[in-house]
N, C-alpha and C positions, 0 to 999 in steps of 0.2 A: 429867444430860446433857440438853442441850437437845432439843427435839423435831426440828428440822432436822438436826442432827448425828446423831442416832439413825435418821433416814430415809434417811441417807447411809451409815451403816455396816452397818445390817441387810440391805441388799441384797447386800452382799459376803458377809456371813455365810451367807445362804440360797444363794448361788451356790456357795460352798465346800462348803456341805451335799450340795447337788445333785450337785457333782462327787464328793463322797466316797461317794454311795451306789452309783456304778457300779465302784468299786475291787474288783477280785476279792479275796475274803478267805473263810476258812473259814466255813461255814455249815451249818446243819442241813439246808437245803433250797435247791435251785438257785432262781434268780431267773426271772421270766418270760421272760427272754431266753435261759435255758438253762444258764447258768455260775453258779457259786457267787460272789456278790457280797456286798459288805459290808451290802446290804439286799436283803432277799427280794422286795420289790416295786419293784424297780430301775426299770423305765421309768415307772411311774406316779408313784413319789416323787420321782424326778428332775424330772418336768414340774411336779409341783406345788411343789417348791422353785423351780425356775426362774420359774414364773408369780408365785409370792409375791415374788420378787427384783424381778421386771419391774414389778409394781404398786407396790411401796414405791419402786423408783427413779423411776416415773413421778410418783407423789405427792410426791416431793423437789423436783421442779422447779417 
């Protein structure tokens, strides 16, 4: 896969990963927002995924 194509696909993957972290799901501990989410570090992991997606999108321009 070309580097340019990869830089256009990866931001979509990271946005979807960020969205999936906030989905309520059974978990062993509640997330930092107080509910049981797909990821226990929900607000932090969501921001990290969105920041990575933004940087990759910016680099693809």
